N, C-alpha and C positions, 0 to 999 in steps of 0.2 A: 504493500500500500504506500502511496505517496503521503507526504506530510499533511496535505489538505484532507485526505481520506481519514487519516488517523485522528486529526483534529475533530472532524465531524462525528467520529465514533466515540471518542473518549472525553472530549472537553465539554464543559457546560456551555450552553448557548445563551446563558442569561446575561452576558456582558454586552458591551457595545460594539464588539468587533464585527458583528453580523450586519452592521450598517453598510458594509462593502461586500458585494457579491461578484466575484469571489473575494474572500478575505485577503487583505493586503499584508505581506510579510516584508520586514526589513532586516538587514543583516549587519549593518554597521552605521555609525554616525560620527560626524565631526563638525564642530562649529554650528553653523545654521542648517546643516544638511543631514538627511537620512538617506541611506543608499540601499537599494533593493537588490534582488538576486541577479538582475541584468547589468548592474553597475550604474544604473540611472541615479543621478543625484537629485533628490527632491528637496527643494528649498522649503523648509518647514516654517510656515507662518502661524502655527499654533503652539509649537515648542512644548509638547508634552502637557497640553492644557495649562500653559503658563507656569509650568514647574521648572523648566530648564531655561530660566531667564538669562543665564550666562553662557549658553551654548553647550553642545555635547562635547565630552572629553576635554573640558577646560583643564589646562595643566595644573592650576593651583588646587582645584578640587581633587584631581587624581592623586596629586602628591599628598594632600592632607589625608585622603582615604588610606593610601598605602602606608603612610607613616603610623597612623593609628592602628592599623591592622597588625603592625609589628610590635606594638607595645601593649595596648589594652583594647582589644576588639569588641568586647562585650562585658556587660556588668548588670547585675540585678538592680532593678529600680529601688531596692531597699538601701542601696549604697550610692555614693556620689563620686563623680569625677570632676576635676577642677574646671574643665571646659563647660560643664553644665552650669556651674555657678557664674562663670565669667560671661557666658552668653546671656544669661538672665540679667546680669548687671548691665551689659551693653544696651539691651532693649529698654530696661528701666531708666538708665541714665539719659538715654535719648529723650524719653518723655519728660523726665524731671528737668533736664537742662533747657530743653526747648519750650516746654509748656508749663513748667513749675508744678507738675502733678506727680505725686509719689504713688508708686504701685508695685506690684509683684507679678512674676511670670510663673505660670503653671504649664509644664510641657506634657505633650501627649503624642500619639501617632496617628497620622491621617487627619485631614481637614474635618471630616464629619465627627470624629471623636473629640476634636477641639470644640466644635459647636455643642456637642453633648455636655462637655465639661462646663462651657459657658452657661448653658441652661441650668446645670446643677448649682453653680455658684450663685446665679441669679435667684434660683429657688431658695437656696439656703439663706440668702440675704433678705428676701421679701416674703417668703412663705407661700409663694405661688409660682407656677411654672408657665403660666399662660402669657402669650406675647403678641405684639403686633409684628407683621412682616409685610412685604410687598407682593403684589401679584407679579408673577414671572420670576420670583426669587428662587435661587437654588443654594442650599446649604449642606447637601450631602445626602447619603443614603443609609445611614443607620436608622433605627426605628424613630428616634427622637428628631434627628436632623431631617428625615423624610417628612415628618409631621409639619415642619415649618417651611419646607420647600413647597412651591406652589402647585407643581404638576400633580394632578389627581392620580396619574399613573404611578407615582412614587409611593403612595400610601394607600392605594385602593385595596390591595390584598391584605394589608396588615393593620388597617385602622389608623387612628391618630392618637398618639400618646400625649400630645401637647395641644391644647386648645389655642387656635391661631385666628387672629382677626387680620385679614388681608386688605390692604388699601392699594389703589392703583399707583404704579410707579410713574413719576412725572416725566413721561416721554412727550416732549413738545411737538415732535414731528407727527405723531399720531395720538393726539391728546384724548384720553378716555372721556373727558368732559366736553370735547369738541370746542375748546377755547383756543384763542390765539395768544401766544406768549407775550406779544407786545402790549396786550391790553387786559390780560386775565387777572393781573394783580395777585398772583399766587392763589387762584381760586381753589386749587387742590389743597392748599394748607388750610384755607377757610373751611373746606368740607371736612377735613380731619378735626379741626378745632371745634366744630359744632357738635361733635360726638360727646363733648364734655359739658354741653349746655343743659342736658336733661337726663335724669336717670332712665327715662323711657327709651333712650337709644341703646341701653343694654350694657354699658361698659363702666358706669360711674354712678356713685351715690353721693350726693352733696353733703348731707348731714346724717350720721357722721361720715366723714370722707372714707370712701371705700372704692377700690378699683378692681376690675377683673384682670386687666392687662397691665403689667408693671414694667415691661421692657419692650423696646422696639429693636428687633434684629434687622439690620439693613446691610446690603452690599452697596458700597459707595457708588460704583457703577454696576448696573444690573449685569451679571455675568452670563450664565446660561441663557438668560432672557434676551441676550442680543448685544451686550456691551453698550448699553444705553447710558448716555451721559445726561444727568439731570441739570437743570439750570444751576449756575454756580452759587447762587444764594439760597438754593432750596433747603439745604441741610441747616443753615443758620436759622431759617424761619421755622423749620420743623423742631429744631432743638429748643427754641423758645417755648413752644407748646409743651414739649416733653418736660422741660425744666419746671415749668409752672405747676405741673401735676406730679412732680417727683417720679417720673418714669425714666428708667435707664435707657441710654442710647448705646447699643452694641453694634459695632461694625464688623462685618465678615471680610477680612483682608486676605483670605486664603489664596485667592486668585490674583488680586490686584496689588498685594504688598510687595516689598522689596523692589521698588522703582519701576514696576510695570507701568505706572501712570506718570513717571517722571519724578516722583517723590518717594521717599522711604515708605510712607503709608498713603494710600489713595485719599483718605479723609483729609489729609493736609491740604489738598487742593481746594477744599471747601471751607476752610477756616473754622472748623469745629473740633473740639476735643471730646472723644467719647468717654463713657464710663468703663468700657471694656472693649477689647477687640481681639479677634482670633487671627492666627497666621499659620502658614504651612507651606506646602509645595516647594517654592523656590528657595526657602531657607537653607536647603541642602542641595540646591540645583537639581532636585529630583533624584538624587543618587541614593537617598535613604529616607524612609518614612519618618518625618518629624513634623510635629505641629505644636501649637500651644496657644496660650492666650495671655494677654496683659490685662490686669484689672486694677482699678484704684484701690489704694490701701484700705479704705473703709469697707470695701466689698470683700476683699480677699485676705484680710488680716488673719493670723492664726486663730484668733477667737471665733471668727466667722467660718473659717475654712481650715479645720484642724487636721492632724495626721490621719490618713486613711480615707479622706473625703472622696478621693478619686485616684485611681492608680492604673498604670499599664506596665507590664513586664518590660516593655521596650522603650518606655518614655525617657529614660535617662541614658540611652545607648551612647557610649563614648564616640563611636564613629559619626553618628548623627550630630553630636555636639561639636566635634572637630570641624565637620563640614559647615555647620552653622556659623562658627567663628570665622571660617574662610569667607562666607558670604558677607559677613559684616566688614571684614578687612577689605574685600574688593569694593564694596559700595561706598566705603568711606574714603577711598583714594581719590586724589584730585583728577587723575586720568579718567576714572570712571565717571565722575561728576561732569566733566567736559563732554565725554562721549554721549551720555544720556541726553544732555541738552541738545547737542548737535543732531543726533539721530532722531530725536522727537520732532524737531523742526522739519527735517528732510522727509520723514515718514508722513507727517501731516500734509505737507505740500503735495506728495504723491497721491494721497487719498483724496484730497480736495480737487486735484486736477482730474482724477478719474471721474468724480461726480460731475464735473463740468463737461467731460467728454462723452459720457454715456447716459442716455436718458433712462436706461433700465436701472440705474442706481438712484435710490431714493435717499433715505436717511443716511448720513455719514457723520458719525460721532468719533472723535479722535482726541485722546488725552495721553500724552507721553507715547509709549509704544503699545497702546491698546486702541483698537479701532473696531467699530461696528459698522458694517457696510451692507445696507439692505438692497436686495434685488427685487424690483417691482415691475409690474406691467407698464410699459412706456406710455400707454394711452390712458389707462384708468388710474395708475398709481397704486393699485392694489398689490399686496404681497404676491410674489411669484416664486414659490418654493420649487416648482418643477424646473424652472430655468436655473435656479441656484444649485440644485442637486446635479444638474447636467454639467455645470461648470466644475463642480467638485470632482465628479467622476472623470471628466476629460483630463483635468489637471493631474489626477492620480494614475491614469492608465495610458495616456497618449503623450509620450515624451517629446520635447522640442530639442533639436540639435542646434547648438550654438558653438561655433568653432569645432572642436573635436570632442565635445562633451554633450551627453544627453541629459536634459533637465526635466524634472517634473515639479509640481507645486502641491504642497499640502495645505489644504484649507479646511476649516472646521465650520459647521453650520450651527447656528443657534437662533434665538429669537422666539417670540410667541408663535410665529408661523413657520419656523424652520426655513426662513428665507434670508438669513443674515450671516455674512462671513464675520466670524468673531476672530479678529486678527491679533495675535500676541507673539510677534517674532522675537528673535534673540535681541536683547537690549543693547548688545555690543556688536551687532552685525556691522560689516563694513559698508562704505558708501557704494562700492561696486555690487554688493549683495542687495542693497536697497534698489539700485538701478535694475538689477536682474529681476527682482520682484515686479517692478513696473512693467518690464517687457513681457514677463510670463503671464501676469494677470490680464494684460491687454490681449495677448494672443488667445487665451482660453475664453475670455468674454466674447471676442469676435468669432471664434470657432463655434461656440455654442449658439450664437445668434444666426449663423449661417445654416445650421442643421435643422 
């Protein structure tokens, strides 16, 4: 039997690999590229779902991993390694020195587990686990994280272990309230604020004060929902309402953290400081499962969050911590800081020019090295998932020869209608690679339109 036949017979079909038929195999990777069995170099514009922010086989991460393997490769979470303490310190000092807020870090494995821990800390602090979230949100696929993710498919079979009140995400391109951004005066915020005007809206009792939902879990940019960028003042206005009612603001930075949006944390683009945020994925450049959360001292103090409150066998893994320290070292370097600013400008220019050149491109949101590009019907402007899927399939299966090299393009689809390219390329890709992306995406768009 060939490898495809063996996979069909013995592997679970419950993951997402079946999106491609036949399933796509890769055999090596370097920098911004994945290489398949034919030797075709695929420019990866989703980089491991934004986990490999610094490219495949980055030499500093490889060196860090190998060095740690030779000294202390594993350790029970009951014990500590120095890198774990120093990594927590770096994250906490960043918040303390930049925003004057003291807090602590709790490590975990996997983004969904970090979300679960955030829900536990929130419940321990408030006595309730019920939360506000956004329509279109994605926070993971554990039982609890699935509950606060918006897709019914994620929790249809398992029920919902967290009561969630979902409000529309502020997408001004396709406003759920059918308003215009230039004149709406944050109508969406007013709609949220009105929920607290009467107990008959079902979330609040005025005397004595009692709330059903005591936290708002939010992605700074809607991730799986299409890399949607809210108005830049939206979170400041939302935070005012939350602060008035003593409701925690919790940001999910698992996909957008570590300079995906041009800043260390995506929430920094919106001039708000949350009560808690989760992180993961690119903290180890995708080489080792590590996630965690930062929370304000008053929420996560040992009195509120004592020994044994939550634990994972692998949460203190020394390799993961060494890789996390490497990510902090890279991102704090002047060279990286210059590169992320330069690349963000070039990337945005490419995305905006594409929108000008192709009528099938609708919403284009771009922040740092994250972009949501919607494919629409050029006449009606309605979402066109069929065309979007055609582009993805062509880019994955029909290489382009440039010079002596065959190239493909890896695109990922998201959005409420599965018609949006969610682009998260390597943050340190070269200018020539950015130019290559421009050539390839234009080729595949034009090829799809001809068919």
